[in-house]
C-alpha positions in Angstrom: -26.8 -14.1 43.0 -29.0 -12.3 45.0 -32.0 -13.9 47.5 -34.5 -11.8 49.2 -35.7 -12.0 52.6 -39.0 -11.4 54.4 -38.7 -11.2 58.1 -41.8 -11.3 60.4 -41.7 -10.2 64.1 -44.4 -11.3 66.1 -45.3 -12.1 69.8 -43.8 -15.5 70.8 -46.8 -18.8 70.0 -48.3 -16.7 67.0 -45.4 -18.1 64.5 -47.1 -21.2 64.6 -50.3 -19.5 62.6 -47.4 -19.1 60.0 -45.6 -22.2 60.2 -49.2 -23.6 59.3 -49.6 -20.9 56.3 -46.1 -22.4 54.9 -47.2 -26.3 55.5 -50.4 -26.0 53.6 -48.4 -24.8 50.2 -49.8 -22.0 49.3 -46.7 -20.1 49.7 -44.0 -20.1 47.0 -40.9 -19.9 49.2 -37.0 -20.8 48.5 -36.7 -22.1 52.5 -37.9 -20.8 55.8 -36.4 -20.5 59.6 -38.2 -19.3 63.0 -36.0 -17.2 65.7 -36.5 -17.2 69.5 -34.4 -14.7 70.0 -32.6 -15.2 74.1 -33.0 -11.7 75.0 -36.7 -11.4 74.0 -38.5 -13.6 75.3 -41.8 -13.2 74.0 -40.9 -12.0 70.7 -40.6 -15.2 67.7 -39.3 -14.0 64.2 -40.3 -16.0 60.9 -37.5 -15.6 58.1 -39.0 -16.4 54.5 -36.5 -16.7 51.1 -37.4 -16.3 48.2 -34.9 -15.3 45.0 -38.0 -13.2 43.8 -38.8 -9.9 45.6 -42.4 -9.9 43.9 -43.1 -13.5 44.9 -41.9 -12.6 48.3 -44.3 -9.4 48.8 -47.5 -12.0 47.5 -46.5 -14.2 50.2 -46.7 -11.7 52.8 -50.1 -10.7 51.3 -51.7 -14.0 52.0 -50.0 -14.2 55.6 -50.9 -11.1 56.3 -54.7 -12.5 55.9 -54.4 -15.0 58.5 -52.5 -12.8 61.0 -54.4 -10.0 61.1 -56.7 -8.9 63.9 -55.2 -12.1 65.4 -51.2 -11.4 66.3 -49.6 -7.8 66.5 -46.5 -7.9 64.1 -43.5 -6.0 62.2 -41.9 -7.0 58.9 -39.3 -6.2 57.0 -37.8 -7.0 53.6 -34.3 -6.8 52.7 -32.0 -8.4 50.0 -29.0 -10.9 50.5 -26.3 -12.5 48.6 -26.8 -16.6 48.2 -23.9 -17.2 50.5 -25.7 -14.4 53.4 -28.7 -16.6 53.0 -26.7 -20.1 53.3 -25.0 -19.1 56.0 -28.3 -17.9 58.3 -30.4 -21.1 56.9 -28.1 -23.9 57.3 -27.0 -22.3 60.8 -30.5 -23.3 61.9 -30.2 -26.8 60.6 -27.3 -27.3 62.6 -27.4 -31.2 64.5 -28.0 -31.2 67.9 -28.0 -34.3 70.8 -30.8 -35.6 72.3 -29.3 -38.6 73.9 -27.7 -40.6 72.2 -29.5 -39.9 69.1 -28.0 -37.2 67.0 -30.7 -34.8 65.0 -29.9 -33.5 61.5 -32.8 -31.4 60.4 -31.1 -31.6 56.8 -29.9 -33.8 54.4 -27.3 -36.1 54.8 -25.2 -34.0 52.2 -25.4 -31.2 54.5 -23.6 -33.3 57.7 -20.6 -34.4 56.9 -19.4 -35.5 60.4 -19.5 -39.0 62.2 -22.0 -40.1 64.4 -23.0 -43.3 66.0 -26.8 -43.0 65.7 -28.2 -40.0 63.3 -31.5 -39.1 62.6 -32.3 -37.3 59.2 -35.6 -35.2 59.4 -35.2 -34.3 55.7 -38.5 -33.6 54.7 -40.2 -30.9 56.8 -42.9 -29.6 54.9 -45.4 -31.1 57.9 -44.5 -29.7 61.5 -41.4 -31.3 63.4 -37.5 -30.7 62.5 -36.8 -30.8 66.2 -35.8 -27.0 66.6 -39.2 -25.9 68.0 -39.1 -26.2 71.9 -42.4 -27.9 71.7 -40.6 -31.0 69.4 -37.4 -30.7 71.2 -39.6 -30.9 74.5 -41.5 -33.7 73.3 -38.2 -35.8 72.4 -36.6 -34.9 76.0 -39.6 -36.9 77.2 -39.5 -39.5 74.8 -35.4 -40.0 76.3 -36.7 -39.8 79.5 -39.2 -42.7 79.5 -36.6 -44.9 77.4 -34.4 -44.6 80.6 -36.7 -45.6 82.8 -38.9 -49.0 80.6 -37.9 -50.7 78.4 -38.8 -48.9 75.6 -38.4 -52.3 72.4 -41.2 -54.1 74.4 -43.5 -50.9 74.3 -46.5 -50.4 72.4 -46.4 -46.3 70.9 -48.8 -44.3 69.3 -47.8 -41.0 67.9 -50.6 -38.8 67.7 -50.7 -36.0 64.8 -47.1 -37.5 63.8 -46.3 -34.1 61.3 -42.9 -35.3 60.2 -42.6 -38.3 61.9 -39.7 -36.7 64.0 -41.2 -38.9 67.5 -42.0 -42.2 65.5 -38.4 -42.0 64.2 -36.9 -41.2 67.6 -38.4 -44.1 69.4 -37.2 -46.3 66.5 -33.8 -44.7 66.9 -34.2 -45.7 71.0 -35.4 -49.3 70.3 -39.3 -49.4 69.9 -40.7 -51.2 67.4 -44.6 -51.3 68.0 -45.0 -47.5 67.0 -48.5 -46.5 65.5 -48.2 -43.3 63.8 -51.2 -41.0 63.2 -52.1 -37.7 61.4 -55.3 -36.5 59.9 -53.0 -34.6 57.4 -52.2 -36.5 54.6 -49.1 -34.6 53.7 -48.5 -35.7 57.4 -48.4 -39.2 56.5 -46.1 -38.8 53.2 -43.9 -36.8 55.2 -43.4 -39.3 58.1 -43.1 -42.2 55.1 -40.7 -40.4 53.2 -38.7 -39.5 56.2 -38.5 -42.8 57.1 -37.6 -44.3 54.4 -34.7 -41.6 53.9 -33.3 -42.9 57.4 -33.9 -46.8 56.3 -36.6 -47.7 58.4 -39.6 -49.0 58.1 -42.4 -48.2 60.0 -45.2 -50.7 59.8 -48.3 -48.5 60.8 -48.4 -44.9 59.3 -52.0 -44.0 59.5 -54.6 -41.9 58.3 -57.3 -40.7 60.9 -57.4 -38.9 64.4 -57.8 -40.9 68.1 -61.0 -41.7 67.3 -60.3 -44.1 65.0 -57.8 -46.0 67.4 -60.9 -46.0 70.1 -63.0 -47.7 66.9 -60.3 -50.2 66.7 -60.0 -50.7 70.5 -56.6 -50.0 69.8 -54.1 -49.4 73.5 -50.6 -48.0 74.2 -47.8 -48.3 76.8 -47.0 -45.0 75.9 -48.6 -42.9 73.8 -47.0 -39.2 72.6 -49.4 -35.8 71.5 -47.1 -32.7 70.0 -50.4 -30.9 69.1 -51.8 -27.5 69.8 -52.9 -26.9 73.3 -56.5 -26.0 72.6 -56.8 -29.6 70.5 -55.1 -31.4 73.1 -57.8 -30.1 76.0 -60.5 -31.3 73.5 -59.0 -34.9 73.1 -57.5 -35.6 76.6 -60.6 -37.6 77.2 -59.5 -39.6 73.7 -55.7 -39.6 74.4 -57.4 -41.3 78.0 -58.9 -43.8 76.3 -56.2 -45.6 74.3 -53.8 -45.8 77.4 -53.0 -49.4 78.7 -53.2 -49.6 82.6 -50.5 -48.3 84.0 -49.3 -46.4 80.3 -48.0 -43.1 80.2 -49.2 -40.3 78.3 -46.4 -37.3 76.9 -48.4 -33.8 76.4 -46.4 -31.1 74.4 -47.2 -28.0 72.5 -48.5 -26.2 75.6 -48.3 -22.8 75.8 -47.0 -21.1 79.2 -50.4 -18.8 79.3 -52.4 -21.9 78.6 -51.3 -24.0 81.2 -53.9 -23.5 84.1 -56.6 -25.2 81.7 -54.6 -27.8 80.5 -54.4 -28.8 84.6 -58.1 -28.4 84.4 -58.5 -30.8 82.1 -55.9 -33.0 83.3 -58.0 -33.1 86.7 -61.2 -33.6 85.1 -60.1 -36.2 83.3 -57.8 -37.9 86.5 -54.6 -37.7 85.4 -51.7 -37.2 87.1 -48.4 -35.2 86.2 -45.3 -37.3 86.6 -42.8 -34.7 85.6 -43.0 -31.3 83.4 -40.5 -29.7 81.4 -40.4 -25.8 79.9 -38.4 -24.0 77.7 -39.3 -20.5 77.0 -43.3 -20.1 76.5 -43.9 -23.8 76.2 -44.4 -26.8 78.4 -44.7 -30.5 78.0 -46.0 -32.8 80.6 -45.6 -36.3 81.0 -48.9 -38.0 82.7 -50.0 -41.5 84.1 -53.5 -42.9 85.0 
């Protein structure tokens, strides 16, 4: 069987636009992955796969409507044998460890090795397989928090929960008082699906925004937001409002070139940076009040 791949090369950071188009459901695709070449620090490559070349070209037209005039890009379409596609796609979905949890961005059937504490992200139609730097940084920050706090006794809010990976990771570390919230109904359903797939019951998965948490007078010991930089800046005061005294705020999704704007917002909101992590062009921050 033949499979066709559409590979789009563009400046790192703009791959999120294509990923958002994919997650919206308007494309007809077999699968996709995103590469961040080590020797090309400013480049990302979005690979999209389909069994029909004409459908793939139509997908390209839709993507171009969203990135033309915003990002410079090149693309190529090539023909693959099915085994070449599977090798390429499955390599992208290899498990990785954060602390004592093994993140498996795939179905259980594709990972036969035994591990003590696996977390399967089987549904990825909402953002967050764990492979992108912003998500892996957020996971590392949560693990850092758990290493220094009794996470079992803490209340946690996952703002913009996406696939649910951050909520589920916190659960794996022992947290139970978890509120997962997203403005996208698909993300809410995706979080619930991934929780069910891992035999985890998340008791508070909500369709809504930080404003809804403020209106309900909700406050938390740990607030996590893995969202695009400009949105983080816009909602930072709201995020601060839902922090308990002496609480921690984890921000991820900060593009390196916009970090100075993020820092200005942090100062304006009288928050303090206590930990900073960086991977390629992405930054994650841990803050307190």
